[in-house]
N, C-alpha and C positions, 0 to 999 in steps of 0.2 A: 602505504604504509601508517601504521598507528605510532602515532607521539603523542607529546605532552609539552608545552611549550611555558617555562615562567620563569619570574626573576625570585631567586630563592638564594639563598648564601649570604657567603659574606660582602660587606659592603652597606655603608650609610644611605643609601635608598633601599635598601629590602626593611629596611625600619620604621625610615618616612623620617630621614632626619635629613635629607636633601636639603643644600640650601646653595644659593648662585654662588658662592668661594667652591661646593665642592665640587665643581665642573674642574678646580686649577689640577686636580690630581685623582688616578686611578678611576676614573669615570666616565662614562660612554655608555653608546646603545650596546645590550649585554643582554642572553638570556640564556637560560640552560632547556639543552633540546633532551627532553626525556623518552628512549627509545624500551623497545620490550627487553627481556633480553634477551631472546631469540633474536634481534634485529639489533645487536650489540655492535656485532663485529661488520656495519657497514658505517659505523661513528665516526671513521679518520674520511671516509667517503664520501661520508657528509660533509665533513668540515673541508672537506678540498672541493667540492661540487661548490657549497656557499665561497669561498675565497675566489670564486672565480666568476661568478653571477650576481652577487650584492650589487649596490652601487656605490659608492664612493663617498655618502652620503646618508644620511637620514634622520629629516625633523633637523636641515641644517647643521648635523653636528657630524664630525669624521666618525665615522667605522671603524677604522684601523687601527689601530694599539701595536705599534714595535716592541721592541725586545723592551721591557721591564729594563727601567735607569736604578731600579734598587728590589730586591725579591718581589714588594708589594707593591708598587710606584709602577703605574704605566703612563702613556698623555697621549690624547688621541691626535691622530696626524694625519693628514689627507693624502692616500699615496701617492710616490711618483709615477709608478710603473706596474703592473702585474698586479698581481692576485690582493686583496684583501686581506688584514692577518687583525678578521675579527674573533669575539668575541662571545659567537652561539658555541658553548660548548657539545655535544650529543655524550649523552650520559645515560647509564642509566637508574633507578630508583638504587638499585640495591648500592651502587658501587659511590652515586653522589651521597648516599648515610653514611656509607664505611668511611670517604673522606672525611665527611662534616664532625662525625661523633664519633668512630672508631668501631663502630657498633654492625653488627651483622643481620642486616632483616629477616634470615631463615632462622636463626636463633630463636630462643623465648625471650622475652624482655622481662629480665628480674629487678625487684623492687632495686638490686644491690649496684643494677647498671645507671639508675638514676645519677650517683652515687659522683659515677665516671664520665656524667656528657654537663662541656661547662653552660652553663647559663647563657652566656651570647650564643655556641653555637646552634643553642634550642633556638634562640630566636628567631635565628639567620634559616632555621628550617624552616622555620610556619609561620613566620610572619610577612611572607610576599607573596608576588600577584602570581597566580592561575594565570594564561589568556586562552591557554589548548587546552584540552586535556582528553584524548579517545584512549587508553591507555588505560585509564582506569587505578592506573598504579601509586598515584600520587595519594587516591585512599591511604595508603600504608601509612601513609607519615602520622593518622587522625592521631594514633596512641601517643605522640607528641606533643599534640592540642592541647 
C-alpha cells in the first residue's frame, strides 16, 4: 500500500515551539498516515491493526493516549491492558485539508479563499515534517507554502 507519514496539523511540535514543559499536555508520539483516496476505506482497519501491534512506548514515551480530559487535552499513559490508544491517524490529504482549512482540494483555489484560511492553520499545514511519501499527494499542499 502506498502512503505518506507526516507530522502536520495542530501542535506546538509541528511549529517547532516545544520545550520540556510541552510534555505535560497533549504531547506524545503521533503522526498522520496519509492514504490515497482509493485506500481511504482501509483507514479504520489500519488504525485497529496499529492498536493491536504498536509497542507500549517509543523512545521511552508512552504511545497510548486515553480519552481527553478536556476537548483538546490528552495525557500519555501506559496502557494497563489491551489495545494501545495511539494517535496515528489514517486520513487522506483531501480530508486533512478539509478539516484543517474547510477547503476542498478538488475545487479551484480562489483569491477570496485565502481570506478565509486562519493563518495558524496554514502554518500547521506546511510547517511539519514529512517522514515518508510515496503517494505524492502531499505535493498538492504546495500552493499553501
